[in-house]
Structure formats: structure tokens, C-alpha cells
N, C-alpha and C positions, 0 to 999 in steps of 0.2 A: 632510419628508413633504409632499406637496401636499394642501392642505386639501379639495380637491374629491374625493379618493378615500375610499372607505368602508372600505378594509382597514386593519387596525391591525397593525404588526409586534410581535413579541413583546417584552414589557418585559424579559425575562431575557436577551436577545441584543442588547447595545448595538452600534450600527453606527458607522461611521467618523465620521458627523457628530456623534454623541453624544461621541466622544473629542475631536474637534476643539473642540466647544463647551466642554467641560470644561477643555481646555488654555488656551483663550482667556480664560476666567473666572480661572483660576489666574494667568495672566500679568497680568491686570488687577489682581488682589489684590495682587500683588507691587509694582506701580507705585503703586497707591493707598496702600500702606503708607508710602511716601515722602511722598506728599502729606499724609497724615494726621499726619506727624511735624512738620509746620509749627506753630510756636507762635504763635498769633494775637496774643497780647499783646506779641510782639516786633516786629510789623509797624508800619510808619508808618500814618498815617491813610489816605492814598491806597492804600498797599500792602494794608491790610486790606480796603478796599472792592473792589479789584481781585481779591484772593484769594476774597472771598465770591462775586463775580460769576463767577469761573472755576469754582468748586465748583458753582455753580448750572448752569453749562454742562454739567459732567459729569453732573449729576442729570438734565438734560433728555435727554442721550444715553441714559441707563439707562431713562428714562421711555418713549423710543421703542422700545427693545428689549423692554420689559415689555408695551407695548401689543401688539407683535407676538406675544409669547407668549400674551397673553389672547385675541387673535384665534384662534390655533390651538387653544388649549384649548376655547374656545367652539365652534369648527368640529367638533372631534372629540367634543364632548359634545352634539351636535345630537340632537334628540328622535327623528330618524328612525333612529338607531342603537340606541334602546331601552335594554335593560340592558347592551349592549355598548359604550355611550358612555362616554367618558373619565371624566366626572363620576360617572356611575352606578356604574362599576366601583370607584370609591373612596368609595362611600357617600355621595355628595353629590346633592342634588336639582338644583342648577344649577352652571354653570361658575363663576359668581361665588363660590358656596360652596367649590368646589375651590381656587380661587385664594386665598381667604382662609385656607383650611386649610394650603396649601402655602407661602404667602409670609408669613403673619402679619399682613397688613394688616386693617384694619377692614372690616366688610361694606360699608360705604359706599364705601370706596376700591376694593374689588374690583368692585362694581357699576359704578363710574365707569370703570374700565379696560375692562370688557366693553362698556360703552355707547360709549365713544370708539372702541374697536377696530371696532365694527360701523359706525360713521359714517365712519371714515377708511380702512378696510382694503379690499382687494380682496373682491369678492363673486361668488357663483356662483348661478345659478338651480338649481331642484330637479333639473333634467336635466344639470347640470354645465356649463352655458354660462357662461363668465367675464363679469363685468359690471365696469364702471368704478366705483371708489369714489364714494360720495355726496359726499364732500368731499376731493378729491385733494390740493389745495394744503395743507390743514391736515395731511393724512397725510404728505406729503413733508416738510414742515417739522418734523413731530414726529419722524419717523425720522431726520432730519438733526441733531437737536439744537437746532434754531432755536426751537422753542416747547416748552413742557412740557405735561403732561396737563391742567392746570387751564385753560390758555389754549385748547387743543384742544376741551376740553369746552364752555368759554364760547362759542366760535364755533359749534360743531355743534349744541348743545342749543337755541340761540336760532334759528339760521337753519333748522333742520329743521322749525320750527313754520310755515314759510311755506307757503301753499297751492300746489298744483300749477299754478295759473294763472300764477304768476310766471314770466317768461321764463328758461330756463336760463342765458343769458348774463348776466342781472341777478344771479342768485344767485351765479354764479361770480365776478363783479366784486366783490360783497360779501365773499365768502370770501377772495379774493386780497387785497383791500385790508386786511382785518382781520389776516391773516397778516403782511402787510408792516408794519402799525402795531405789531404784537407783536414783530417782530424788529428793528424800527428801521430799515426801509428806506423811503426816501422814495417816495411812490406815483408811479406812471407820469404823466407830464405835469406833474410839479411844477415851479415857476418857479425852477429852478436851472440855471446854465449849466454846461458840461462843466469848465471851469477850476475853478470854485468847488466842484464835486462832487469833483474830484480832490484839491484842497487839503483838503477836509473828511475824505476818506478817509485821506489821508496823516497827518492829525492825530489819527486814531483816532476821528473823529466819525461823525455820521450823525443821522438822525432819532432822537428819543428813544423807546425801546421803551415800549410801554405795558404796565401790569401786567394780570393776568387779570381783576381787577375792573373796570378801565377798558375793557378789551376787551368784556367782557360788556355794559357800558352802551352802547358804541358799536354793538355787534351789535343791541341792542334798537332803537336809532335807525334803523339800516338796515332791520331787519325791519318796523318801522312805515312807513317811506317806501316800501318795496317791495310791501307788501301791498295788493292792489287792493281788498280788502273793508274795509280799515280795522280799527280796533281793536274795533269793536262785537261781531262774532261771537266773537273770542278772549275778550272780556270775559265774554260769556255763558258760554262754556265754563269759564272760571275760577270764576264765581259757582256753577256746578253742582258744583264740586270742594270748596266750602267745608265745613269740618268742625271740630268741637270735641269732644274726647273726654275722659272722666273715667274713669280706671283706678286702682282701689285697688292700692296696691303692698304687697309682703310686709312691708316695714318700717313700714307704718302710714300712709305718706304717701299723698296722692291725686295720682296722676300726671295732668297736664293737657297734652294735645298737640292738634295740628291745624293748620290753615292757613286763611287768610282771603284773599279776593280783594282786589284793589286798592280797590274800592269800600268794603269795610268797613275795610281798613287805613288809608284816608284819614281815616276817622272816629275810630278807636281810637288810632292813633299820636299825634296831637296831644294827646289827653287825657292819656296817660301822660307825654308830653314836658313838658307844663305842670307837672306835679308833680316831675319829675326835672331840671328845667332848673337849671343852676348859680345862676341868678339868683333862683329862687323856691323851690328844693328845700329840704327839711328840713335844719336844722343845729342844733348844740348851742347853748344860751344862753352868756352871757359866761364862765361857769365852765368852758368846755369844755377838753378835755385838750390839752397840748402834743404828746403822743406820738401821739394817735389821729387819725383822719380826722374831718372835720366831722359826718359821719354814720356810725355803726358799721356800717350794713348795706351789702351789696353791691347793685349795680344790679338784679340779679335778685331779691333779697330785697325791695327797695323795690317792685318791680313787683307782687310777690305781696301786699304789704301794701296797695298801692293797689287791686288787684283785690278784695281782701276788703272794703275800705272802700266800693267801688262797689256790692257786693252788699248790704252792710249798709244803705248809704244808700237803695238802692231799697226795702228793707223798711221802713225808718223813715219814708220819705215816703209810704208807702202806694201805691207804683207797681207792686207785684206783685199777681198774682191771689191770691184767697183760698185757703188750703189748710185743708180741714176747717172752713170757716167763719171763719177768722182769717188774718191775715198769716203768712207763713212764720216759724216759731218754733223755736228751739233747744230741744229736749226732752232733758233729762238726768235720769236716775235716780240718786240718792245719798242715803245715810242722813243724817239731820239732824246727828248727832254727827260724821260724817266732814266734813260741809260746814262746821261751826263750827271744828272743829279743824284743817282743811286736811289731812286724811290720807285714805288710801284712793283709790278711783277712782270716776268716774261712767260710766254707760252711756247712750249716745244712739243712736236708731235711724238717725241721719244718718251714722254711721261705724262701720266694724267694729271699730275700735280702742278700748280703754278711754280715758277722758279723765282726766288728773291733776286731783286735787282743786283745785289752784291755778287751773287752767283753769275748772272748774266755778264756782269762786267768782267769777272774772272775769264769767262769764256772768250769775250772780246779781246781781252788782253793778249791771249795766246793765239786765238785763231782769226783775228782780224774781223771787220764789220763790212757787210754790204748793205748800203742804203737802198731800201725799196720804197717807192712812193706809190700809194695806193689811191685809186679813184673812189668816188663816193659809193660805188657798188662793189668795191673790193678788188677791182681790176689793177694789174700792175701797169703803172704809167711810166715809171723810170727805174731802172735797175742799174746801180753804179758798180764799178769794179771794186775789188777788196782794197781797203786801207787799213793802216795800223797792224800790218801782218809782217812778221819776221820771215825773211825768206830762208831756204835751206842753207844758202851760203852763209847768211848771218848766224844761223844756228851752229854751223860748224866752227865759225870763228869764236863764238862764245864757249864752245867745248874746248877748243885749243887754249883759251885764255883761263878758264876756270876749272878744267879737269873733266874727267869722264862721267861724273855723277852729279846729281843734284847739287847746286851751288852752296846750299846750306851746309856748314861744316858737319861731317859725320853722318850724313845721310847717304845711303848706298843705291838709291834709285838711279839707274843709268840716265845720263843727260839726254840721250837721243829718245828717251820716253817722256822727257819732261816738258813742262809748258814754259813758254817765253813770257817774261813779265817785264813791263815797262817800269823802270825805277822811278822816273818822273812820269806820271800818268799822262797819256796822250790827251786826256781832257784838260790838262793844265799845260799843254804845249810841248810835252815830251816827245822827242822824235823817235821814230822806229828805227833805231840805230844801234849797232853793236855797243857803243859807248853808253847807252841807256838801257841796255837789255840784260837779263840774266835768266838763266834756265833753272826752273825749280819743279820739284815733284808737286803733285796735286795738293798734298797736305800743306807743305811749307808755302805754296803759293797762296793758299786760303788764309793761312796766318798773317801773311803780309798784306793781303787785300783787305783784311779786317782790322788792320792797325795794331795787332798784338805785338808784331815784330816790325822792325823797319830795316831797310837797307839803303845804303848810300854808296856812291861811287868814290873811291879814293885812289889816287894814282892810276886810274883806269881800270880798277878791279872792284867787285863788289864787297862791301863789309857789312855784316849783319849786326844788329843791335837788339838786344833783348829788352823786354819791358823794364822800366826803372824799378819796379817793385821787386824784381828778382835779385837777391843778394849775390855777390860774386862768389865763385867756388874755385879758388885759384888752382887747386890741386888737379882739376880736370883740364885736360888739354886736348884740343881737337886733333882728329886723326890727319896725319900729313896727307895733302892732296897730291895726286899723281901729276 
């Protein structure tokens, strides 16, 4: 059916084209059954790579066909058709939702298919006049199986941001060059004679095809070179799009999402890289496990802990605005008996979820406790001063003794961001004293409070002890502390 027509044939009366399409798919499935019977573990090294490349070629052909389908579904779902549009008739708000529903792909993939279809497929005006595709070379290569959807998306999503002032021939040159780089065709005018080109072709060679990620990077280079206005206006647009969102999740987690422009990414990325570097990142002390990784946390978990430490550090250094006359403070309500015995839950206005007693005790270990006695109607009868609270002077003394970072060997979180831990818990009579205190990042403080690790004071300094089930690994040595 021509996408420029507004009429829809009856779904209940399949036409000859429907039958032909079904037959082609059935034939393809029969052929693919043989392809899928290949045992990869029986192939030679070169045979395995060739087989993987050939399967990718089949995938690209199917990508091209699916992009054509996405274009037609989007056309038949156009808003001008109202409730008679294809997506609307199937209870979907957009063509991407219908594609997701029919094919089972993710919403991201469905949106990508519609986006690439719009950039590489034929177009028509509102009055039905046909227009050339915005990116005809990418569209042709996609339909022929030369490039896949990721490459087509990389080319079109970058080049379409160029302003209209860019000459059409320059835009077409960039598109054509990128397509050639993606399929492994030497660009026009390359310094190769006819004989060497023929020999290269006979050998099965050619220019090395670039991956989708490399094509995206190259497209950015071309975009910046062709943009007569330079990077500045685009950078301003990206800055306006910056966002950071906090969304409470049903499971109690706090969802964090957003995006940062290059100006902010350039500041934040090195900070996290400095903590996550293999040369400086956290690692176990000499007693580390043979079986485990140097750090039990995933990269994402480490970033989460670094983000927490950054926020704690800003508070401890007095870099945040005052809230109700004081630095931002974790407020938790819990009964004294539950706090001492480590049972029950605490309630904080900062989160909708109850806090485990062990978490409350960790807060109390670092930030001190204020006893509040409430009346029968919830009124405050007695408000004590803080106790079990390490002073600024005590923290400085611990930094001078243990070094400028978290006291756990090989952890790089700065000590002035860290939490103060009672080696002998105050609930067991441990004093709030430098000789009974140690500064730990949130993660290692949590390990100690849950008994996975222990720490003792020996000759006036903290010594860490890993769980007994961890075998020794003598060739690992802790980083010398400053």
C-alpha cells in the first residue's frame, strides 16, 4: 500500500501482497533453520569469525526490512488519521508503541526504528507531493544490508543537527563518506591504483569497516567541521537541556536520572574516574580473597558510594546552605530500646521508606544522638544535647593519625568526607574519644557495623581484620598511607 494514501484496506480481507509476504517469511525461516543448525564450537577460529560476520549481514538485511515496516506503520498512524490511524485502532498512542507491542522490542528500540525510518525513508508533503529522503545514501545502504540500524542512527542523528546554512552538497558528502566508512569502501579519490584495488578485492579485502560507535565519533567530527556557527550555539542548547531527577521507587530505592551537558560532564567525569582508576581505586588489604575481585562492588555501586561521599563531604565541610538554622542533618525517629538492641525500624522525613535499625545505628555512630522525650500527645517534653558525637577537633586528630583518606587500607575517599566510627560501640561503654574512633567512608563503615569486617586499636592505631573465611593473598600489599 502506498504510504501517501489515506485509505485503509480491510484487515479481514488479506490481499495478494499479504500472501506473498507470508510465503517469503516462511521460506526464509526454512533456510534459517539450516543456518541455525551450525555448531559454533565446531568451527575453526577463522570460520567462527566469518560465520559471525555472515550472521551479522543477515541481521542487517532484516534491519532494513524492519525499518521499511516502521516507516509504513508510522505513515498509517499519522495524526491526521485520528482514531482511524493504525496505532490508534490498536490502542496505542504512537507508532513506536505499536511496534513495541507487535515485535516485542524495547521502547527504546521501537523509537529508534521510527526515528531512523523518518530520516532515511521516502517522504511526502501534507498535500501528497513526494520528497527525497533526508539521508538517501544511508537509507539505500540500510535497505541493501550494507549497514545496520545502529550505524544509520549514528549517521542521521548527528548530521541532522547541522543548521540549514550548511550547503546540501557538503551534507551529502559527509553522509556518503560515513556510509562508505561503515561498509568498508575506500572513499572516492583514495590513493590506490586500479591494479592494487583489484588485488585487494580478489583477496577479499578493502577498507576496514568502522563500528557504529566509531561512525558516531567520526560523524561528530564532520558535524563540527561543517557547522558554520561552530560549537557555541549547540553547547548553549545542551546546557539548557541539563537535568537531574530524583524519583522515589516503589521498592524503596531513590531513582536518579538525568543528563549533563559537556561542560558539566568534563567536571564530573574526572572526579569519579580518579576514585575508580585501577591505579588508585579501592582494594582489599593483604588478607583479600583468592576467589573474589579486589573490590566486591560493581562499578555502578562504587559510583553510588562516591556520590554519597561527595554529599556527606559537602555537609561536613560546611559547604551547604543552612537548613532550619543548621547544616543538613539526617533526622531519624526511633525508640531508645530499639536503637540499643538493634531491632525495629526508624523513620526519617528524608525518605518514604522505614530505615533498618542497623542503618540508624550507623547514623548515630557518626552524627551523635539527641534524646527527645515525647508526651502522650506527641509534644516534646525534654530535648537533650547531643552525645556520642565526635567533634571537629577529634576528627582532625584522627586524620593526622590515620592519613587523609578513609582508614580502610587502599580506600581513596577523603577522610574529611568520612563518617566517624566507634571501635568499641558506645552502647557497650565505648568512649567518644580519639583512641576509640576511626574515620570510614559510608561503604566501609557499613561493612564494620554489620560485622563483616572488624577493627581493633593496636598501639593506638586502627587495624582491620577481614572475615576468617577469606584466604590470605600475600602478594597483595596495601597502598602506603600518607
